[in-house]
C-alpha positions in Angstrom: -25.1 7.7 -17.9 -23.5 9.1 -21.0 -21.6 6.1 -21.9 -25.2 4.0 -21.3 -27.0 6.5 -23.7 -23.8 5.9 -26.2 -24.1 2.3 -26.1 -27.8 2.5 -26.7 -27.5 4.9 -29.7 -25.0 2.5 -31.3 -26.7 -0.4 -30.7 -30.3 0.9 -31.9 -28.6 2.5 -34.7 -27.1 -0.5 -36.0 -30.5 -2.3 -35.5 -28.6 -4.8 -33.2 -31.4 -4.2 -30.5 -33.9 -6.6 -32.9 -33.9 -10.1 -32.4 -33.1 -11.2 -36.0 -30.1 -8.9 -35.9 -27.3 -10.5 -38.0 -25.1 -7.7 -36.9 -22.8 -7.5 -33.9 -20.5 -4.5 -34.2 -19.5 -1.8 -31.3 -17.0 0.9 -30.7 -14.5 2.0 -28.3 -14.9 5.6 -27.1 -13.2 8.1 -24.8 -14.7 11.1 -23.5 -12.7 14.0 -22.0 -13.8 17.2 -20.4 -11.0 20.1 -19.5 -11.4 22.5 -16.7 -8.6 24.9 -17.9 -9.2 26.9 -14.5 -8.5 24.1 -12.2 -6.1 22.7 -14.4 -8.1 19.2 -14.5 -9.3 16.8 -16.7 -12.1 14.4 -16.5 -11.4 11.3 -18.6 -13.4 8.0 -19.1 -12.8 5.5 -21.7 -14.5 2.5 -23.0 -11.7 0.1 -24.3 -9.3 3.1 -24.7 -6.7 4.5 -22.4 -5.0 8.0 -22.0 -1.4 8.7 -22.0 -0.1 11.6 -19.8 3.0 13.0 -20.9 4.4 15.4 -18.0 6.9 17.9 -18.6 9.5 15.9 -16.3 9.5 13.2 -19.0 7.2 10.8 -17.0 4.5 9.1 -18.8 1.4 7.7 -16.9 -1.3 5.6 -18.7 -4.6 6.1 -17.4 -6.6 2.8 -18.3 -10.3 2.7 -19.6 -13.0 0.2 -19.0 -12.7 -3.1 -20.6 -16.2 -3.0 -21.9 -16.6 -1.8 -25.7 -20.0 -0.1 -26.6 -22.8 -1.0 -28.9 -22.7 -4.8 -29.2 -26.1 -6.9 -29.1 -25.2 -7.5 -25.5 -25.3 -4.4 -23.3 -22.1 -4.3 -20.8 -23.2 -4.6 -17.0 -23.5 -1.5 -15.3 -20.3 -2.0 -13.3 -18.4 -2.5 -16.7 -19.1 0.9 -17.8 -16.3 3.5 -18.1 -15.8 5.2 -14.9 -14.7 9.0 -14.9 -11.1 9.9 -13.6 -9.9 13.1 -12.4 -6.4 13.9 -13.8 -4.6 17.0 -12.8 -2.2 18.5 -15.5 0.4 21.3 -15.7 0.8 23.8 -18.6 2.4 22.0 -21.3 1.7 18.5 -20.6 0.7 16.4 -23.5 -2.0 13.7 -23.6 -2.1 10.9 -26.5 -5.2 8.4 -27.1 -4.8 5.3 -29.6 -7.1 2.8 -30.7 -6.5 -0.8 -30.5 -5.6 -0.9 -34.1 -2.2 0.7 -33.3 -1.2 -1.5 -30.1 -2.5 -4.5 -31.5 -0.7 -4.3 -35.1 1.8 -7.1 -35.4 5.1 -6.2 -36.8 8.8 -6.1 -35.8 12.0 -7.6 -36.9 11.6 -10.9 -35.8 10.3 -14.2 -38.1 7.1 -14.3 -35.8 5.7 -11.0 -35.6 4.2 -9.5 -31.9 1.8 -7.1 -31.4 3.1 -3.2 -30.9 1.8 -3.2 -27.3 1.5 -0.8 -24.7 4.9 -0.8 -23.2 6.6 -0.2 -26.2 4.3 3.0 -26.9 5.0 4.1 -23.1 8.7 3.9 -24.0 8.5 5.7 -27.2 6.4 8.6 -25.7 8.7 9.0 -23.0 11.2 9.4 -25.2 9.1 12.2 -27.1 8.0 14.0 -24.0 9.6 17.2 -24.7 8.3 17.6 -28.2 5.2 19.3 -29.4 1.8 17.3 -30.4 2.8 17.6 -33.9 6.1 16.1 -33.5 4.7 13.3 -31.1 1.9 12.5 -33.9 4.6 12.3 -36.5 6.9 10.0 -34.3 4.1 7.9 -33.4 3.2 7.6 -37.2 6.8 6.9 -38.5 7.4 4.3 -35.6 3.9 2.6 -36.6 5.0 2.3 -40.1 8.5 0.9 -39.3 6.8 -1.8 -36.8 4.1 -2.6 -39.5 6.8 -3.4 -42.2 5.3 -5.3 -45.1 2.9 -7.0 -42.7 -1.0 -5.9 -43.7 -2.6 -3.8 -41.8 -5.3 -5.7 -39.4 -7.4 -2.8 -38.1 -8.1 1.0 -38.4 -5.6 3.2 -36.3 -6.6 6.2 -34.9 -4.1 8.5 -32.7 -5.2 11.6 -31.2 -2.2 13.7 -29.5 -3.1 17.2 -27.7 -1.3 19.6 -25.2 -2.8 21.8 -22.5 
């Protein structure tokens, strides 16, 4: 219900609900609700996923739905994000990145390729023992190395937090 409301608010706020609207913009979103007593988190993402870095060094990717919010054509009910319950341990860390990070072309090859999700997972696996600030800094540095002199093609947001 929350994502349906957010979808509506973005669409009407951008006047994309009008027949003559020339705009067709939207947004990706993630909602996280944390229950510290139960050591559980509810996560739902619209085109955004959540990486869970465990103290044992493993990284699990929780994927969001494939639907974005706010575009002129509302997503079908079955495309809307579904809440996932995630159990965590003290010291676990979590990372959310936007598609500006994963889709950024770069690398050292003549033909650039996207940073991608597998590369992020490998990078995060190497950083499992680090705190949120160190992970954030490591991701920033890796992104800039990857991008090199290529133009940035989208906005980039990274959120790192620990519980």
